[in-house]
C-alpha positions in Angstrom: 3.5 13.4 -23.6 5.5 14.3 -20.0 8.4 12.6 -19.4 8.6 10.4 -15.9 12.0 8.9 -14.4 11.1 6.1 -11.7 13.7 5.4 -9.2 12.7 2.4 -6.8 11.9 -1.0 -5.7 10.6 -3.7 -8.5 9.2 -6.7 -6.5 6.8 -9.6 -6.7 4.0 -9.3 -4.3 2.8 -12.8 -2.7 -0.9 -11.9 -1.8 -2.8 -13.8 0.9 -6.2 -12.9 0.9 -8.1 -13.7 4.4 -11.2 -12.8 5.9 -9.2 -12.5 9.5 -5.7 -11.0 10.1 -4.1 -13.8 12.4 -2.4 -12.6 15.5 0.8 -13.7 17.0 1.2 -17.4 17.3 -2.1 -17.9 15.2 -2.9 -20.0 12.1 -6.4 -19.1 9.9 -6.9 -20.6 6.5 -6.8 -18.0 3.9 -9.1 -17.5 1.0 -6.8 -17.4 -1.8 -3.3 -17.1 -2.8 -1.7 -14.8 -6.0 1.5 -13.8 -7.1 1.8 -10.4 -8.8 4.4 -8.1 -9.9 5.0 -4.7 -7.7 7.3 -3.1 -5.2 6.4 0.8 -5.0 8.8 1.8 -7.8 7.2 0.1 -10.2 4.0 0.2 -9.3 4.3 4.0 -9.7 5.8 3.3 -13.1 2.9 1.3 -14.3 1.0 4.1 -13.3 2.2 6.8 -14.8 2.6 4.6 -17.7 -1.1 4.2 -18.0 -2.1 7.3 -17.2 -0.3 8.4 -20.8 3.5 9.4 -19.7 6.5 8.5 -21.0 8.0 6.1 -18.1 11.6 5.0 -17.5 12.2 2.7 -15.0 15.1 2.5 -12.9 16.3 0.0 -10.9 17.9 -3.7 -10.0 16.1 -7.2 -10.1 17.7 -10.6 -9.6 18.5 -13.5 -12.2 15.6 -15.4 -11.4 12.5 -16.3 -12.8 10.6 -13.2 -10.6 13.0 -10.6 -12.0 12.1 -12.1 -15.8 8.4 -11.5 -15.0 8.8 -8.1 -13.5 11.2 -6.6 -16.2 8.5 -8.1 -18.9 5.1 -6.7 -17.1 6.9 -3.7 -17.2 7.4 -3.3 -20.7 3.8 -5.2 -21.2 2.7 -1.8 -19.7 4.4 0.7 -21.8 7.5 1.5 -19.5 10.9 1.7 -20.9 13.3 -0.4 -18.9 16.4 0.6 -20.6 17.8 1.8 -17.2 16.9 -1.9 -15.5 19.7 -3.9 -14.8 19.3 -7.6 -13.4 22.0 -8.9 -10.9 23.6 -12.6 -10.2 24.4 -12.0 -6.6 20.7 -11.3 -5.1 17.3 -12.4 -5.3 14.5 -10.0 -6.7 12.8 -8.3 -4.0 9.4 -9.5 -2.8 6.2 -8.1 -0.8 4.4 -11.1 1.5 1.3 -9.4 1.7 -1.8 -10.3 3.9 -5.2 -8.5 2.9 -7.7 -8.9 5.7 -10.6 -6.8 7.2 -10.2 -4.4 4.5 -7.2 -3.4 4.5 -3.5 -5.2 3.9 -0.3 -5.8 6.2 3.2 -5.5 4.3 6.5 -7.2 4.7 9.2 -6.6 2.1 12.2 -8.5 1.6 14.6 -5.2 -0.4 16.7 -8.0 -2.3 18.3 -6.5 -5.2 16.3 -3.3 -4.6 19.2 -2.8 -1.9 21.8 -2.6 -4.1 20.3 0.6 -6.3 23.5 3.2 -5.8 23.1 6.3 -5.7 26.2 6.2 -8.4 24.1 3.8 -10.5 20.8 6.6 -10.4 22.6 9.6 -11.0 24.1 8.2 -14.3 20.7 6.8 -15.1 19.3 10.9 -14.8 21.8 11.8 -16.2 21.9 9.8 -19.6 17.9 10.7 -19.5 16.5 13.5 -21.9 14.8 16.1 -20.3 12.9 14.9 -17.6 9.7 16.5 -16.1 9.9 14.6 -13.2 11.7 12.1 -10.6 9.6 9.7 -8.4 11.6 8.1 -5.8 10.1 6.0 -2.7 12.1 4.3 0.5 12.3 0.5 -0.9 15.7 1.5 -1.7 18.8 2.7 0.3 18.7 5.9 2.3 21.7 7.2 0.7 20.4 6.7 -2.9 17.0 8.7 -1.9 19.2 11.7 -0.3 21.6 12.0 -2.8 19.0 11.5 -5.8 17.0 14.3 -4.4 20.1 16.8 -4.2 21.4 15.6 -7.5 17.8 17.1 -9.2 17.9 19.8 -6.9 20.8 21.1 -8.3 19.7 20.4 -12.0 16.1 22.0 -11.4 14.6 18.7 -11.8 11.6 18.0 -9.7 11.7 15.4 -7.3 8.0 13.8 -5.7 9.5 11.9 -2.3 7.3 9.3 -1.5 8.5 8.6 2.3 7.1 5.0 2.5 8.0 2.7 4.1 8.3 5.0 6.9 11.9 6.2 8.6 13.1 9.6 9.4 14.5 12.0 6.7 17.2 14.5 7.0 15.5 18.0 6.6 18.1 18.7 4.0 16.3 16.2 2.1 13.0 17.7 2.5 14.2 20.6 1.3 15.9 19.3 -1.7 12.8 17.6 -3.0 9.9 19.5 -4.5 7.3 17.6 -3.2 6.6 14.9 -0.1 3.9 12.6 -0.1 3.7 10.8 3.4 0.3 9.3 4.5 -0.4 10.2 8.1 1.5 7.5 9.7 4.3 8.5 7.9 4.2 12.2 8.7 4.6 11.7 12.7 7.8 9.8 11.9 9.2 12.5 9.8 8.1 15.1 12.0 7.9 13.7 15.5 8.2 16.9 17.1 5.9 18.7 15.2 1.9 18.1 14.9 0.4 17.7 11.5 -0.8 21.5 11.4 2.5 22.6 12.2 4.5 20.4 9.4 2.1 21.7 6.7 2.8 25.4 7.2 6.1 24.8 7.7 6.4 23.1 4.2 3.3 25.0 2.2 3.3 24.0 -1.4 5.7 20.6 -0.8 4.4 18.5 2.1 0.9 16.7 0.9 -0.1 14.3 3.8 -2.8 11.6 2.2 -5.6 10.7 4.6 -6.7 7.8 3.3 -10.9 8.5 3.0 -10.5 11.7 3.9 -8.6 12.8 0.9 -5.0 14.8 0.8 -4.2 17.8 3.3 -2.1 20.9 2.5 -1.0 24.5 3.2 -1.1 27.1 0.1 0.7 29.6 2.2 -2.2 31.0 3.5 -4.6 28.4 4.7 -4.6 24.9 5.2 -6.7 22.9 2.7 -8.3 19.5 2.3 -8.9 17.8 -1.3 -11.6 15.3 -0.3 -11.1 11.9 -1.8 -13.6 9.5 -3.7 -15.9 7.5 -1.7 -15.7 3.8 -3.5 -16.2 0.4 -2.0 -12.3 -0.6 -1.6 -11.8 -4.3 -2.6 -8.1 -4.2 -2.4 -6.0 -0.9 -1.0 -2.5 -2.4 -2.2 -1.0 0.3 -4.4 -3.5 2.9 -3.6 -0.5 5.1 -2.6 1.4 4.3 -5.6 -1.4 5.5 -7.8 -2.0 8.3 -6.2 1.8 9.7 -6.2 2.0 8.7 -9.8 -1.1 10.3 -10.9 -0.1 13.7 -9.2 3.0 13.3 -10.7 2.0 13.1 -14.4 -0.7 15.8 -13.4 2.1 17.9 -12.2 4.1 17.3 -15.1 1.6 18.6 -17.9 1.4 21.9 -16.1 -1.5 21.4 -13.9 -2.3 23.3 -10.9 -2.0 21.6 -7.6 -6.0 21.5 -6.6 -6.4 19.6 -10.3 -3.8 17.6 -9.7 -4.5 16.1 -6.5 -8.4 16.1 -7.6 -6.7 14.0 -10.6 -4.7 11.8 -8.3 -7.7 11.2 -5.8 -9.7 10.0 -8.8 -6.8 8.0 -9.9 -6.7 6.1 -6.6 -10.1 5.4 -6.1 -10.5 3.6 -9.1 -7.4 1.4 -7.9 -8.6 0.1 -5.2 -11.8 -1.7 -6.8 -9.6 -4.1 -8.1 -7.5 -7.0 -6.8 -3.6 -6.5 -6.5 -1.7 -3.3 -6.9 -1.4 -3.2 -10.4 -4.6 -5.1 -10.8 -6.6 -2.1 -10.4 -4.4 1.0 -12.0 -6.1 3.4 -14.1 -6.2 4.3 -18.1 -5.7 8.1 -18.5 -9.3 7.4 -20.3 -11.2 5.8 -17.0 -9.9 8.8 -15.1 -11.0 11.6 -17.0 -14.5 9.9 -18.0 -15.0 10.0 -14.3 -13.9 13.5 -13.8 -16.2 14.7 -16.5 
């Protein structure tokens, strides 16, 4: 069984469903409201666990009802929470999500997630036994992402950096990460002076740009390649990227080659959008393998 460490955000998602997305200054009537555990870090941890990995979550929550629910949910999904910390001086993170017109809009409040320091993250990595891959995202402080990538590279631990939400990355951080997985919007922010084709050519086998319904594009060093997505009717796209990253990490940690790993990740992501909630649609290993077979 592969061992994966996820360093990142744990939040409570407050989800509103509406037929139309309100414009600035406009009020519309929604059709539903739900509260579900989320945060990019927690989402990726849950997805990886359901796909068969031994997952350790490194993050922080507030000493409030949301924080308890977040940790309980991780444990219920088989995620090791030994390296989670509950703080009394900040509230748990929240994400305020509007589902409308076949897509989502999200406002994130970091809360306790903003206190995941470099030292806290590195201490957890140092104590964890034989980690195959580290997953990290950008809902935590920038310096923590940079330090974790640098620390892991020096110790030959591959890091998969999901640069979401989008913000510029130092060239050194991109070099330190083993895999970088932006979507098209995030890629344009990471590489403002390069076309997508130029960026892919500059980072063969490292940069993987997700293109939604089209699939995932990367360079194998000789040519640009597109691994197509699986066409499905999406009910809720929240968490699809997190499912993709988790599945990609699990497959790579198990020794699958790039093409196999991307196929596995695309299939997992296609299943995730067919149910409500970031974690609600995240598939089991058996569900993914059944469809791939």
